C-alpha positions as CSV (number, residue, x, y, z in Angstrom):
1,M,-40.0,-18.3,-87.9
2,N,-38.4,-15.6,-90.1
3,L,-35.2,-16.4,-92.0
4,V,-33.0,-13.9,-90.2
5,K,-33.8,-15.4,-86.8
6,K,-33.4,-18.9,-88.1
7,A,-30.0,-18.0,-89.6
8,L,-28.9,-16.6,-86.2
9,L,-29.9,-19.8,-84.5
10,F,-28.1,-21.9,-87.1
11,C,-25.0,-19.8,-86.8
12,K,-24.9,-20.3,-83.0
13,K,-24.9,-24.1,-83.6
14,E,-23.0,-24.5,-86.8
15,G,-20.7,-21.5,-87.2
16,V,-20.4,-18.6,-89.6
17,I,-19.1,-20.5,-92.7
18,N,-21.8,-23.2,-92.6
19,T,-24.4,-20.5,-92.0
20,L,-23.4,-18.5,-95.0
21,T,-23.3,-21.6,-97.2
22,R,-26.7,-22.8,-96.0
23,S,-28.2,-19.3,-96.3
24,A,-27.1,-19.0,-99.9
25,Q,-28.6,-22.5,-100.6
26,K,-31.9,-21.5,-98.9
27,C,-32.2,-18.3,-100.8
28,W,-31.7,-20.2,-104.1
29,E,-34.3,-22.8,-103.0
30,L,-36.8,-20.1,-102.2
31,A,-36.2,-18.4,-105.6
32,T,-36.7,-21.7,-107.5
33,H,-40.2,-22.0,-105.8
34,V,-41.4,-18.7,-107.2
35,P,-42.6,-20.1,-110.6
36,C,-44.4,-22.9,-108.8
37,S,-46.2,-20.4,-106.6
38,V,-47.3,-18.3,-109.6
39,W,-48.5,-21.4,-111.4
40,E,-50.5,-22.5,-108.4
41,R,-52.3,-19.1,-108.2
42,M,-53.3,-19.6,-111.8
43,N,-54.5,-23.1,-111.4
44,E,-56.1,-23.3,-108.0
45,K,-59.4,-24.8,-109.2
46,K,-57.7,-27.4,-111.3
47,Y,-55.7,-28.8,-108.4
48,A,-58.7,-28.7,-106.1
49,D,-60.9,-30.5,-108.7
50,T,-58.3,-33.2,-109.3
51,L,-57.8,-33.9,-105.6
52,K,-61.6,-33.9,-105.0
53,D,-62.0,-36.6,-107.7
54,H,-59.3,-38.7,-105.9
55,I,-60.8,-38.4,-102.4
56,T,-64.5,-38.6,-103.1
57,G,-66.1,-41.3,-101.0
58,K,-62.7,-42.3,-99.6
59,Q,-61.1,-42.7,-96.2
60,V,-58.7,-39.9,-96.5
61,Y,-55.5,-39.7,-94.6
62,V,-53.6,-36.3,-94.6
63,L,-50.0,-36.5,-93.5
64,I,-48.3,-33.3,-92.5
65,P,-44.7,-34.3,-91.7
66,C,-41.4,-32.5,-91.2
67,I,-39.8,-34.0,-94.3
68,D,-40.0,-33.7,-98.1
69,W,-41.3,-36.5,-100.2
70,N,-38.1,-36.7,-102.3
71,I,-35.6,-36.5,-99.5
72,P,-33.0,-39.2,-100.1
73,I,-34.0,-41.2,-97.1
74,F,-37.3,-43.1,-96.9
75,Q,-38.4,-42.4,-93.3
76,R,-41.4,-43.0,-91.0
77,P,-43.7,-40.4,-92.8
78,H,-43.1,-42.0,-96.2
79,Q,-43.5,-45.5,-94.8
80,I,-46.7,-44.7,-92.9
81,A,-48.1,-43.0,-96.0
82,T,-47.4,-46.0,-98.1
83,S,-48.9,-48.4,-95.6
84,L,-52.0,-46.3,-95.2
85,T,-52.7,-46.6,-99.0
86,R,-53.1,-50.4,-98.4
87,L,-56.1,-49.8,-96.0
88,P,-59.6,-50.4,-97.5
89,N,-61.0,-47.5,-99.5
90,A,-58.0,-45.3,-98.6
91,H,-56.5,-42.3,-100.3
92,V,-53.5,-40.5,-98.8
93,L,-52.4,-36.8,-99.2
94,F,-48.8,-36.2,-98.2
95,V,-48.3,-32.5,-97.6
96,S,-44.8,-31.5,-98.6
97,D,-43.1,-28.7,-96.8
98,E,-40.9,-28.3,-99.9
99,Y,-38.1,-27.5,-97.6
100,K,-35.2,-28.6,-99.8
101,Y,-35.8,-31.6,-102.0
102,D,-39.3,-31.0,-103.4
103,N,-40.0,-28.3,-105.9
104,F,-43.3,-28.7,-107.7
105,A,-46.5,-26.8,-108.4
106,G,-49.7,-27.9,-106.6
107,T,-49.7,-31.7,-106.5
108,F,-48.3,-34.8,-108.1
109,P,-49.4,-38.4,-107.9
110,V,-47.1,-41.1,-106.5
111,N,-49.7,-43.8,-107.3
112,E,-53.4,-44.1,-107.6
113,H,-53.9,-44.0,-103.8
114,L,-51.3,-41.3,-102.9
115,D,-50.8,-37.7,-103.9
116,V,-48.1,-35.3,-102.8
117,V,-49.5,-31.9,-102.1
118,S,-47.7,-28.6,-101.7
119,H,-48.2,-26.9,-98.4
120,R,-48.9,-23.7,-100.2
121,I,-52.2,-24.9,-101.7
122,V,-53.7,-26.5,-98.6
123,P,-55.7,-23.3,-97.7
124,Q,-57.5,-23.5,-101.0
125,L,-58.6,-27.1,-100.4
126,K,-60.9,-26.7,-97.4
127,E,-64.1,-27.3,-99.3
128,I,-63.0,-30.5,-101.1
129,F,-62.8,-32.5,-97.9
130,S,-66.6,-32.7,-97.6
131,A,-66.5,-35.2,-100.5
132,A,-64.5,-37.7,-98.3
133,E,-66.1,-40.4,-96.3
134,Q,-63.8,-39.5,-93.3
135,V,-60.7,-37.4,-92.9
136,T,-57.9,-38.3,-90.6
137,V,-54.8,-36.1,-90.1
138,F,-51.4,-37.3,-89.1
139,M,-49.1,-34.4,-88.1
140,S,-45.5,-34.5,-86.8
141,W,-44.4,-31.0,-87.4
142,P,-45.7,-28.1,-85.2
143,R,-44.4,-25.5,-87.6
144,Q,-47.3,-26.4,-90.0
145,A,-49.9,-26.5,-87.2
146,H,-51.7,-23.6,-88.8
147,L,-52.7,-25.8,-91.8
148,L,-55.1,-27.7,-89.5
149,E,-57.6,-24.8,-89.7
150,F,-58.0,-25.5,-93.4
151,I,-58.6,-29.3,-93.0
152,P,-62.0,-30.2,-91.5
153,Y,-60.8,-33.5,-90.1
154,D,-62.8,-36.1,-88.2
155,K,-59.8,-37.5,-86.3
156,F,-56.3,-36.2,-85.5
157,V,-53.1,-38.2,-84.8
158,Y,-50.1,-36.3,-83.5
159,E,-46.8,-38.1,-84.0
160,Y,-44.1,-37.3,-81.4
161,I,-41.1,-38.8,-83.2
162,D,-38.0,-36.9,-82.0
163,D,-36.7,-35.1,-78.9
164,L,-37.2,-31.4,-79.5
165,S,-33.6,-30.6,-78.8
166,L,-32.7,-32.2,-82.2
167,F,-34.0,-29.0,-83.9
168,Y,-31.7,-26.0,-83.4
169,Y,-34.5,-23.6,-84.4
170,Y,-37.1,-24.9,-81.9
171,T,-38.5,-21.8,-80.2
172,Q,-40.6,-21.6,-77.1
173,Q,-43.6,-20.9,-79.3
174,M,-43.0,-24.1,-81.2
175,T,-42.6,-26.0,-78.0
176,D,-45.9,-24.6,-76.7
177,T,-47.6,-25.6,-80.0
178,H,-46.1,-29.1,-79.7
179,Y,-47.7,-29.6,-76.3
180,R,-51.0,-28.0,-77.4
181,L,-51.2,-30.6,-80.3
182,I,-50.6,-33.4,-77.8
183,R,-53.5,-32.1,-75.7
184,E,-55.8,-31.8,-78.7
185,A,-54.9,-35.0,-80.6
186,D,-57.3,-37.9,-80.5
187,L,-54.2,-40.0,-80.3
188,T,-50.6,-39.1,-79.6
189,V,-48.1,-41.7,-81.1
190,C,-44.7,-41.7,-79.6
191,T,-41.7,-43.6,-81.2
192,A,-39.6,-44.0,-78.0
193,R,-40.4,-44.7,-74.4
194,V,-38.9,-41.4,-73.2
195,L,-41.2,-39.5,-75.5
196,Y,-44.2,-41.6,-74.4
197,E,-43.5,-40.8,-70.8
198,D,-43.2,-37.1,-71.6
199,A,-46.5,-37.1,-73.5
200,L,-48.5,-39.3,-71.1
201,P,-49.5,-36.7,-68.5
202,T,-50.8,-34.4,-71.3
203,A,-52.3,-36.6,-74.0
204,R,-55.9,-37.6,-74.2
205,K,-54.6,-41.0,-75.4
206,A,-51.0,-42.0,-76.0
207,L,-49.5,-45.0,-77.8
208,L,-45.9,-46.2,-77.8
209,S,-45.2,-47.1,-81.5
210,P,-41.5,-47.5,-82.4
211,N,-40.4,-47.3,-86.0
212,A,-40.5,-50.4,-88.2
213,G,-39.1,-51.9,-91.4
214,D,-40.2,-52.6,-94.9
215,Y,-39.7,-56.3,-94.5
216,D,-40.9,-57.4,-98.0
217,F,-38.5,-55.0,-99.7
218,F,-35.3,-55.8,-97.7
219,H,-36.1,-59.6,-97.3
220,S,-36.7,-60.0,-101.0
221,S,-33.4,-58.2,-101.8
222,R,-31.3,-60.7,-99.9
223,G,-28.7,-62.1,-102.2
224,C,-28.8,-59.2,-104.7
225,A,-25.6,-58.1,-106.4
226,I,-23.2,-55.9,-104.5
227,E,-23.1,-52.2,-105.6
228,P,-20.4,-52.4,-108.4
229,T,-18.4,-49.4,-107.2
230,L,-18.2,-50.9,-103.7
231,T,-16.8,-54.3,-104.8
232,D,-13.2,-53.1,-105.4
233,K,-13.2,-50.7,-102.5
234,V,-13.8,-53.4,-99.9
235,K,-11.7,-56.1,-101.6
236,G,-9.0,-57.5,-99.3
237,Y,-10.6,-56.4,-96.0
238,D,-11.5,-59.1,-93.4
239,C,-14.6,-57.4,-92.2
240,V,-16.9,-54.8,-93.8
241,L,-18.8,-52.7,-91.2
242,G,-21.7,-50.9,-92.9
243,Y,-24.1,-48.1,-92.1
244,Y,-26.6,-46.0,-94.1
245,G,-28.6,-43.0,-93.0
246,C,-27.9,-39.6,-91.5
247,L,-24.4,-38.6,-90.7
248,A,-24.8,-36.0,-88.0
249,S,-23.7,-34.8,-84.6
250,W,-25.2,-37.9,-82.9
251,F,-22.8,-40.1,-84.9
252,D,-19.9,-41.4,-82.9
253,Y,-17.1,-40.4,-85.2
254,D,-14.5,-40.8,-82.5
255,L,-15.3,-44.4,-81.9
256,V,-15.3,-45.2,-85.6
257,I,-11.9,-43.5,-86.0
258,E,-10.5,-45.4,-83.0
259,V,-11.7,-48.8,-84.3
260,A,-10.5,-48.0,-87.8
261,K,-7.0,-47.3,-86.5
262,K,-6.9,-50.4,-84.3
263,M,-8.3,-52.7,-87.0
264,P,-6.7,-51.6,-90.3
265,N,-7.8,-55.0,-91.8
266,W,-11.4,-54.0,-91.3
267,C,-13.2,-51.2,-93.2
268,F,-16.3,-49.0,-92.5
269,V,-18.7,-48.2,-95.3
270,F,-21.0,-45.2,-94.6
271,V,-23.7,-44.4,-97.1
272,G,-24.9,-41.1,-95.6
273,Y,-27.1,-38.1,-95.9
274,C,-25.1,-35.3,-94.3
275,F,-27.5,-33.6,-91.9
276,D,-24.9,-31.1,-90.7
277,G,-21.2,-30.4,-91.3
278,T,-19.9,-32.9,-88.8
279,I,-18.9,-35.4,-91.5
280,E,-15.8,-33.4,-91.9
281,R,-14.5,-35.1,-88.8
282,L,-14.1,-38.3,-90.8
283,K,-12.8,-36.6,-93.9
284,K,-10.0,-34.9,-92.1
285,E,-8.7,-38.3,-90.8
286,A,-8.4,-39.5,-94.4
287,L,-8.3,-43.1,-93.4
288,D,-8.3,-45.6,-96.3
289,N,-10.5,-48.0,-94.4
290,I,-13.3,-45.5,-93.9
291,I,-15.3,-45.4,-97.2
292,L,-17.9,-42.6,-97.7
293,Y,-20.8,-42.6,-100.1
294,P,-23.4,-39.9,-100.5
295,A,-27.0,-40.7,-99.7
296,Q,-28.4,-43.2,-102.2
297,P,-31.9,-43.8,-103.5
298,Y,-33.9,-46.2,-101.3
299,R,-34.1,-48.8,-104.0
300,K,-30.3,-49.0,-104.1
301,L,-29.7,-49.6,-100.4
302,P,-29.8,-53.5,-100.6
303,A,-27.0,-53.5,-103.1
304,F,-24.8,-51.7,-100.4
305,V,-26.0,-54.0,-97.6
306,A,-25.0,-56.9,-99.8
307,G,-21.4,-55.8,-99.3
308,F,-21.6,-55.5,-95.5
309,D,-20.5,-58.3,-93.1
310,I,-22.0,-56.5,-90.1
311,Q,-24.6,-53.7,-90.0
312,T,-23.9,-51.0,-87.5
313,I,-25.5,-48.1,-85.7
314,P,-22.6,-46.3,-84.1
315,F,-24.4,-43.4,-82.3
316,V,-23.4,-41.5,-79.2
317,I,-25.7,-41.8,-76.3
318,D,-27.3,-38.4,-75.6
319,T,-30.7,-36.7,-75.2
320,V,-31.5,-37.0,-78.9
321,T,-30.5,-40.7,-79.4
322,K,-32.1,-41.8,-76.1
323,A,-35.4,-40.8,-77.8
324,T,-34.5,-42.4,-81.2
325,S,-36.1,-45.5,-82.7
326,P,-33.9,-46.1,-85.7
327,V,-35.8,-47.1,-88.8
328,K,-32.7,-48.8,-90.2
329,L,-32.6,-51.2,-87.2
330,F,-35.7,-53.0,-88.5
331,E,-34.5,-52.8,-92.1
332,Y,-31.3,-54.4,-91.0
333,M,-33.3,-57.2,-89.4
334,A,-35.1,-57.8,-92.7
335,S,-31.8,-57.8,-94.5
336,G,-30.7,-60.7,-92.4
337,K,-27.1,-59.7,-91.5
338,P,-25.7,-59.4,-88.0
339,I,-26.4,-56.1,-86.2
340,L,-24.1,-54.1,-83.9
341,T,-25.2,-50.9,-82.2
342,S,-24.3,-48.6,-79.3
343,A,-26.5,-49.0,-76.2
344,L,-29.4,-47.0,-77.6
345,P,-32.5,-47.6,-75.3
346,E,-34.7,-48.4,-78.2
347,C,-32.3,-51.1,-79.4
348,L,-31.8,-52.9,-76.1
349,Q,-35.1,-54.8,-76.2
350,Y,-34.2,-56.8,-79.3
351,Q,-32.3,-60.1,-79.0
352,S,-30.9,-60.0,-82.5
353,V,-29.1,-56.7,-81.7
354,A,-25.6,-57.0,-80.3
355,V,-24.7,-53.9,-78.1
356,Y,-21.2,-52.6,-77.5
357,H,-19.8,-50.3,-74.8
358,G,-16.7,-48.5,-76.1
359,A,-14.2,-49.2,-79.0
360,D,-12.6,-52.3,-77.5
361,D,-16.0,-53.9,-76.9
362,F,-17.1,-52.9,-80.4
363,I,-14.2,-54.9,-81.8
364,A,-14.9,-57.9,-79.5
365,K,-18.6,-58.0,-80.3
366,A,-17.9,-57.7,-84.0
367,Q,-15.5,-60.6,-83.8
368,Q,-18.2,-62.7,-82.2
369,L,-20.7,-61.8,-84.9
370,L,-18.2,-62.8,-87.6
371,Q,-18.1,-66.3,-86.1
372,L,-21.8,-66.9,-86.4
373,D,-23.0,-69.7,-88.7
374,R,-26.1,-69.1,-90.8
375,D,-27.7,-72.0,-89.0
376,D,-27.2,-70.3,-85.6
377,A,-30.4,-69.5,-83.6
378,Y,-29.4,-65.9,-83.8
379,F,-30.7,-65.6,-87.3
380,E,-34.0,-67.3,-86.5
381,I,-34.6,-64.8,-83.7
382,M,-33.7,-61.9,-86.1
383,E,-36.3,-63.2,-88.6
384,Q,-39.0,-63.3,-86.0
385,E,-38.2,-59.8,-84.8
386,A,-38.1,-58.5,-88.4
387,C,-41.6,-60.0,-89.1
388,A,-43.0,-58.6,-85.8
389,N,-41.9,-55.0,-86.7
390,T,-43.3,-54.1,-90.1
391,W,-44.9,-50.8,-91.1
392,D,-48.2,-52.5,-91.9
393,S,-48.4,-53.9,-88.3
394,R,-47.6,-50.4,-86.9
395,V,-50.2,-48.7,-89.0
396,S,-52.8,-51.4,-88.0
397,E,-52.0,-50.8,-84.4
398,I,-52.3,-47.0,-84.7
399,I,-55.6,-47.2,-86.5
400,N,-57.0,-49.7,-84.0
401,H,-56.1,-47.5,-81.1
402,L,-57.5,-44.4,-82.8
403,N,-60.8,-46.2,-83.5
404,G,-61.0,-47.5,-80.0
405,A,-60.6,-51.2,-81.0
406,I,-57.8,-51.5,-78.5
């Protein structure tokens, strides 16, 4: 999609001021990529040779997601890529769209089993894949579907991870490509039941595979020190209600503001990646008991969770969130602190998740959670659900379905 058309669609959704701001940012981002593009032209063979050495004789997994590697949230594509590196004889190539947070030439290694690759050099890599034992592509972004013609893959997994209405720039052409990929994929993986039911009539083979959590990381971080800058900010409050992740139009700002006003002795702590301009809704209220932090590196999240009494997911219920399987839900489970969410369909199936309906019920449910003793059966159930929903178990299930073992 050309930039002018995309800007017009963004303007329709976000308004003129946000459009001008984002357009200026995008122009700057594109300009900073020019030196990388030039360098790649000069070093095509070097990048190809390096990657060929890494994948020779390996089970190669190529991930083509809708997210940069260095975006300040560690989401499903990153987690699946990491879990795939733990499979026997595996090497993973994570294709970066370099949309906003990545800016590099050619490729860079994350570890000995994982390379991040610029989308620009994929067309020059076609010949190297013959050196691999087998090539499997995971794609979750129709905008990059043209890259498939440059990857001679053996198996193709299409990940249907969000309702299409989430993306303001989704055109009819992209929608058509989306359903074509579902038809062509050896396996279509859906993260929510509503997506699974949508894909089922079209897919060759479909699998309902919700998101999961990095159990080892969050479980091992229990008891870590609280983020130093948070300690003084939450001092004196009777309850700290925490959240980390995207702050966007699907966030229930009105409920949060209502609860914050009714319970001035409680505070909310939001560690957020601002997906759109809707965070201004909270800033305008200027409530002392709503504390905002910018998005934090993944490794620092446990230090913020250490300061929470209750972990929350205060989303509105709409088309987008009905198709959402929150990654943080399973990370919350592994962190071992009480969980309170709105009635998201993908949260209702877990016994360790308390669900509220409206502000007054939010307060009542939070008060109940605050009364829990650490020996309560609730925490044993949470531990069981955390262990049952890890990324390694999800990847194992996907590969087994793909290979016909299930």
